[in-house]
Structures are given as structure tokens and as C-alpha cells.
C-alpha positions in Angstrom: 115.7 81.5 93.9 119.1 83.3 94.1 118.9 84.3 90.4 115.3 85.5 90.9 116.4 87.6 93.9 119.2 89.2 91.8 116.7 90.0 89.0 114.4 91.6 91.6 117.2 93.7 93.0 118.1 94.9 89.5 114.5 95.8 88.8 114.3 97.7 92.0 117.6 99.6 91.3 116.4 100.4 87.8 113.2 102.0 89.1 114.3 103.6 92.4 115.2 107.3 92.6 119.0 106.8 92.8 119.9 110.2 94.0 117.7 109.9 97.1 118.9 106.4 97.8 122.6 107.4 97.6 122.0 110.4 99.9 120.3 108.2 102.5 122.9 105.5 102.3 125.7 108.0 102.7 124.1 109.6 105.7 123.4 106.1 107.3 127.1 105.2 106.7 128.1 108.6 108.2 126.0 107.9 111.3 127.4 104.3 111.7 131.0 105.3 111.2 130.9 108.7 112.9 133.6 107.7 115.3 136.1 107.1 112.5 135.0 110.0 110.2 134.9 112.9 112.6 138.2 114.8 113.0 137.3 116.4 116.4 135.2 115.7 119.5 131.7 117.1 118.6 131.1 118.3 122.2 134.4 119.8 123.1 135.8 122.9 121.4 138.9 125.0 121.4 138.1 128.6 122.5 141.1 129.8 120.6 139.5 128.6 117.3 136.1 130.3 117.8 134.0 131.1 114.7 136.5 130.1 112.1 135.0 130.2 108.6 135.0 127.2 106.2 138.3 126.3 104.7 137.6 128.3 101.5 136.9 131.5 103.5 139.4 134.0 104.7 141.1 132.6 107.8 139.8 129.1 107.3 141.8 126.1 108.3 142.1 122.6 106.7 141.6 121.0 110.1 138.2 122.6 110.4 136.8 122.1 106.9 133.3 123.6 107.6 134.5 126.1 110.2 133.8 126.2 114.0 131.0 127.5 116.2 130.9 130.0 119.0 132.5 127.5 121.4 135.3 126.5 118.9 133.7 123.1 118.1 134.2 121.7 114.6 131.0 122.1 112.6 131.7 119.1 110.3 132.2 116.8 113.3 129.0 118.0 114.9 127.1 117.4 111.6 128.5 113.9 111.3 127.5 113.0 114.9 124.2 114.9 114.4 123.3 112.5 111.6 123.5 109.6 114.1 121.1 111.4 116.5 118.6 112.4 113.7 118.5 108.9 112.2 118.3 107.1 115.6 115.4 109.3 116.7 113.6 109.0 113.4 113.9 105.2 113.0 113.2 104.5 116.6 110.1 106.8 116.8 108.7 105.4 113.5 109.1 101.8 114.7 107.3 102.6 118.0 104.5 104.5 116.2 104.2 101.8 113.5 103.9 99.0 116.0 101.3 100.9 118.1 99.3 102.1 115.2 99.4 98.8 113.3 98.1 96.8 116.3 95.3 99.3 117.0 94.4 99.6 113.3 94.2 95.8 112.8 92.1 95.3 116.0 89.7 98.1 115.0 89.3 97.0 111.4 89.1 93.2 112.1 86.8 93.2 115.1 84.6 96.2 114.2 81.6 97.1 116.2 82.1 99.0 119.5 85.8 98.1 119.5 86.2 99.9 116.2 84.2 102.9 117.4 86.2 103.3 120.6 89.6 103.0 118.9 88.8 105.3 116.0 87.2 108.0 118.1 90.3 108.0 120.3 92.4 108.1 117.2 90.5 111.0 115.7 90.8 112.9 118.9 94.6 112.2 119.0 94.9 113.4 115.4 93.4 116.7 116.3 96.1 117.6 118.8 98.8 119.9 117.2 102.0 117.8 117.0 104.6 120.4 118.0 102.5 121.8 120.8 101.9 118.3 122.2 105.6 117.5 121.8 106.6 120.7 123.7 104.2 119.8 126.5 105.4 116.3 126.9 109.1 117.3 126.6 108.5 119.8 129.4 107.0 117.0 131.5 109.5 114.3 130.7 112.5 116.6 130.3 115.0 116.8 127.5 116.8 113.8 126.3 117.2 111.6 123.1 115.1 108.7 124.3 112.5 111.0 125.8 112.1 112.5 122.4 111.9 109.1 120.8 109.0 108.1 123.2 107.2 111.5 122.6 107.4 111.2 118.8 106.5 107.5 118.8 103.5 108.3 121.0 102.5 111.2 118.7 102.5 109.6 115.2 100.9 106.2 115.9 97.4 107.6 114.9 98.3 107.9 111.3 99.2 104.3 111.1 96.0 103.3 112.9 93.8 105.0 110.3 95.6 103.6 107.3 95.9 100.1 108.7 92.3 100.1 109.8 91.1 100.9 106.3 93.3 98.2 104.8 92.1 95.7 107.3 88.4 96.4 106.5 89.2 95.8 102.8 91.2 92.6 103.3 88.9 90.9 105.8 86.1 90.8 103.2 88.2 89.0 100.6 87.5 85.4 99.7 90.7 83.9 101.2 89.8 85.4 104.6 86.2 84.1 104.4 87.5 80.6 103.4 89.9 80.6 106.4 86.9 81.4 108.7 84.8 78.6 107.1 87.7 76.2 107.6 87.6 77.0 111.4 90.7 79.1 111.6 90.9 81.3 114.7 90.8 85.1 114.5 94.3 85.7 115.7 95.6 83.0 113.2 93.8 84.9 110.4 95.3 88.2 111.6 98.8 86.7 111.7 98.6 84.8 108.4 96.4 87.0 106.2 95.9 90.5 107.6 99.3 91.6 108.8 101.2 90.4 105.7 98.8 92.3 103.5 99.0 95.6 105.4 102.8 95.5 105.6 103.3 97.3 102.3 101.1 100.2 103.4 103.0 100.4 106.8 106.4 100.5 105.0 105.2 103.2 102.6 103.8 105.3 105.4 106.9 104.8 107.5 109.2 106.1 104.8 107.1 109.3 104.6 106.8 109.6 108.4 110.6 109.5 108.8 111.0 112.9 107.1 108.2 114.4 109.3 109.7 113.0 112.5 113.1 114.5 111.6 111.6 117.9 111.1 109.6 117.7 114.4 112.6 116.5 116.3 114.7 119.4 114.9 111.8 121.8 115.7 111.6 120.6 119.3 115.3 120.8 119.8 115.4 124.2 118.2 112.8 125.3 120.8 115.0 124.0 123.6 112.9 121.0 124.7 114.5 118.3 122.5 118.0 116.9 122.5 119.9 118.8 125.2 123.3 120.5 124.7 126.1 119.8 124.2 124.8 116.9 122.1 125.4 117.6 118.4 121.8 117.5 117.1 121.1 119.4 113.9 118.1 121.3 115.5 120.4 122.4 118.3 123.0 123.6 115.9 120.3 125.7 114.2 119.2 127.1 117.5 122.7 127.9 118.7 123.7 129.4 115.3 120.7 131.6 114.6 122.1 134.5 116.4 125.3 134.4 114.4 123.6 134.4 111.0 122.9 138.2 111.1 126.5 138.7 112.3 127.8 137.0 109.1 128.5 133.6 110.6 126.3 131.9 108.0 127.9 128.5 108.2 126.5 127.9 111.7 123.0 127.7 110.2 123.4 126.9 106.5 125.1 123.5 106.9 122.8 121.9 109.4 119.8 123.4 107.5 121.0 121.8 104.3 121.6 118.5 106.1 118.0 118.4 107.4 116.6 119.5 104.0 118.6 116.8 102.1 117.6 114.0 104.5 113.9 114.9 104.7 113.6 115.4 100.9 115.4 112.1 100.2 113.0 110.2 102.5 110.0 111.9 101.0 111.2 111.0 97.5 111.7 107.4 98.5 108.3 107.3 100.2 106.6 108.7 97.1 108.3 106.1 94.9 107.4 103.3 97.3 103.7 104.4 97.2 103.8 104.2 93.4 105.8 101.0 93.2 103.7 99.0 95.8 100.4 100.2 94.4 99.3 97.9 91.6 97.4 100.8 89.8 100.6 102.9 89.5 102.8 99.8 88.8 100.6 98.8 85.8 100.8 102.3 84.4 104.6 102.2 84.5 
């Protein structure tokens, strides 16, 4: 069993897009060990060191490798701690959305009838609501805060899971092994736990990897608009919002670095999600 697991890991590593995996692992490590990696407090600056350029620019200092912002805070330290906030919000919101959507999708697909109609009509209505507009409205009601954003995003993205899982459940419940379990007298919830949930898990994981990138962008958008993570927290969206005025004045590092961080993280998760979809789908797997 141990040897088989090692062979499986080697096969995964051979197929996986290594660049995206390395970027994600590095950012996760940065988020976990931010307290040891950051050289300065991300929320407290030195007014005497305002708007220092990166170390390679004229007037740059080695103690502020990527420069400082308008309040004298170290840009690199804020980027490091910002990775923690972005990943915390993304993973937490996706877990909440995945749990809600999976439960509703399985119930709708397995029981069918009026239960399916009610759940799916509500899901369709929810999908029609503009994500950012709904997020802004809920953020105004609940107030800014990291966990409020997690709740808002988790409550926004569940509908995508519900539709995918419902379709998978409709397909699985008509298969022979489910029909045999019913003939054998197995209860509905036993069938759901033993046969339905394990078989929709791959789809949930694939969708989650794609949703993480979307959640990161929406969180950054809400924070950029001033209704997300509140200052002085070092969120990447907040860094973009605070630095946009300095871009025209020549302080490009206030916007470029957080923008690149968001783009790298989102692109990496999208690449991984695309690969997972191909790897877990037997059709694509047979082609490869």
C-alpha cells in the first residue's frame, strides 16, 4: 500500500503543472510563516520613510526591499501578511460554499420532485444576482471585516456547487449499484453517504479549485471598493485601493506588486483547476 501510494504521488507530480503548484505552495508557506518572514509590522509605518522606492531604485533601502507606502509601511511585509488574509478568506469561503451547495445539490438530485423544483428555482434565482453588487450590499449591512467577508462570499458562491452536484447526483442515482442498494433495503441517507457523496467528491474538488481564484478576485474587489477587509489590515485589495492615487504620481510599486500577487495566485489556482478537471475526467484521462 505504501509503495502504491508513492507510485501514485509520482504519477501526480509527473502530470501536474509544476509552476502553478510551486507558486501556490510558496504562497501558502508565506502565509503560514508570515510572522517569521516579514521584516516589519505590516500595520505600523515610519512617517520618516514614506514612499521609499524598491531597493533597486534611487533612494531605495535594503531594509525595505519593495519600498514603502504613503504611511511608511513596508510593502513587502504587507504583501506577506496579505497572502494570509487572501488565502484564509478564499479557503474558508469555498469550504462554506461547497458544504452548502453540495448538501442542497444532493438533496435536489436524489429526492427529485417538488424538492428538486423548489431548490433549483431558488438556486437559479440566486445565480441571477450580480456577485459584486450582492457582496457590496451585504458588506454594507454586516460591516467590514475578514469573517464577514468570508460569510458573504460563502453565501454567494454555493449556488454553483448546487447545480453541479445536482447534475452529478441525477446521473449517479440511476446507476446499477445504487439500484441494487435500494433493492437490498438500504436507507436513503445510507445510500447518499456511501454512494452519492463519494462519487460527487471529484467534481466538488475540481469546482473548488476554480472557485478559489474567483473568490480571491471578488474579495480584492470588495476591499478595493472599501467594503471588504478594513484598514489597516494588509489585504492586497486594500493595498491596490490605497496605492491607486500614487500610480499617476510615479509610485508604481504601490499598485504593481499587489496586482502581480493577485494575478499570480488566481492564475495558479485556475491552472490547477483546469488540470484537475482533465485529470479527474475519464474522457480526458484516456486521451492523455
